[in-house]
N, C-alpha and C positions, 0 to 999 in steps of 0.2 A: 400622423406619425406611423401608423400601422402601414399606410401605403408606401411610404418610403422605405420601411423595412422590408416588405415584400419585394419592392423594386430592386433593393440592394441584392437579395438572394437570387432573384431571377437573372440579374446581371452576372453575378458570380457563377451561377450554374452555366449560363451560355459561355462564359469565359472558359470554364473547364472542358465544355464539349468542343469548343474551337481550339484548344490548346493542342499542339501537335502531338501525336502519339510517339512514344520513344521507339527508336529503331531497334532491330535486332542486335546491331553492333553495340549499343549501350549496355546490352545485358551480357556481353561475351567478355572474355579476358582481353586486356589491352594488347594490340599487336603493332608491329612496325607498319609504316605506310607501304613499304615495298621490301620484299625479301628476295635478294639475289642469291641463288643457290648454284654452286659449281662443284664439280669434282676437282681434286687436286690436279696439278699439272703433272707431266710425264716424270716418272721416277727413274733414278739411276739403279744400277746393280751392285751398289756398294755395300748394302747391308740387307739381309733378308728380312729382318724385323722392323727396321726403321730406315728405310733409304731416304737419301736426299734427292733433289731434282737433278736431272741430267740436263745438258745444254738446251735441249728442245723444251724441257720444263721450265727452264729459266726464262727462255724467250716467251713462252706462253704466259708465265707470270707477269712479264712485262706487258704482253698484250691484254691481259685482264685489266691491268691498271688503266690502259688506254681505253679499253671498251666501256669502263665505268667512269671515266673522267668528268662526265656531266652530271654524275649522281653525287650528291652531297652525303656520303655515308656517315651514319652515326656510330656504327660499330662494325667490326669484323670478328667472326667467330670461326675458330678453327678447332681441330682435335689436337691432342699433344704430339702428334707425329710430325716429323721433320717436313715430309712432303706437303702437308696442308700449311704448316707454319711458314715454309719457304715460298709457297705459291702466294701467300698473303703479303710478303714483304713489300713489293713495289706499290701495291695498292694502299697499304698501311702508310708508307712514306708519304705518298701523294696526298693522302687525306689527314696526315698527322694524327694517327690513331695507333694505339697499342692493341693488338688483336686480343680477344677474350678467348680463353681455352675452355672447351667442354670436354672433360676426359671421356675417353671411349674405352670401354671394356668389351672385347670381342665376344665374350660370353654373355653380355647383357646390353645388346644394341638399343633396347627400349629405353634403358636408363640414359643412354647417351642422347637419344632423340628428345627425351623430356628435358634434358640438361640444356640443349641447344635451344629448345622453345622458350624455356625460362630465361636464358640469357637474352634472347631476342626481345622478349616481351618487356624487358627493362627500358627499351628504346621505343616506346609507344609513339606512333605517329611519324617515326623517322625511318629512312631506309637502312637496312642491314644486309651486309654480305656474309654468307655462310660457305665456307670452304670445307667440304667434306670428303667423303669416299663413295665410290661407285655403288656400294650396296646400301648406302643410307640416303643419298640424294632424294629418291622417290619417297622415302619414309618421312623425310623432313618436310617435303612439299605437302604430303598428306596430312601431316601433323597440324598444318596451318589451314587446313580446308581445301587444299588443291587436290587434283586428281592423283591416284596412286599410279606411279610410273613404274616400268620394269627396271630391272638392275641394269645399270651401265655397263657395257662390255668393258673388258680389261684393256682393249686398245682404243678406246674412245676417251678423248680429253677436251674435245672442243665444244661441248654443250654448255649453254649458259641459260638458266631459267630465271625468269622475272615473275614473281608471284605478288599480285596485289590481293591481300586477304580482305575478307568482309563477308556480308551476307551472300554475296555472288562473287566468289574468288576468280580472279582472272589469271591464267598462266600464259606467258609468252615464252616460247622456246627460240633460242638464237644459237648461233655459232660465233666463235671468236678465235682469233689467232689462226695458225696452220690448220688446214683441214685434217681431220683424223681419217684413217682408212675406213672402208665400209664394215659396219657392225657385224659381229658374228651372229648366227641364227639364234634366236631365243633372247636376245638382249637388245638394248638401244645404244 
């Protein structure tokens, strides 16, 4: 009987040694499988504080929906501003989603970034679209472990970033819709 007991413990110890070690991802907060981050589309001059999209912006919003047609989005996150919400409309309709709003306070962008991350993490393992602003796109990507990007120039609207988070985050930068003019010095 003693031999059988010793044999049992030897097999149990071998099983533990052969059990796969947990990955780093198992110890981190849940994240979406893909985070798509874009700046809002071109804005009109109708309101200095909360402009809507101009005709170019409305076309770009439709182009965004077309660019993402093969991605089964679980969520769309915007700020409370009209330009981000209007950019989301065609993609939201195509995916039958109601955008989630992360309120932005220009005096506390850090709280906004944390809010975006918290909303996105609710969709663990699924793709999420974040439509934000030129000064926060890079911060959002960095908050999910991607590289810290420069601020997007005021005249650039065609960048689309695809981030696959994880132990080795992968960032793919693409363009969509009509080509924006060349960036100004010091920004992308």
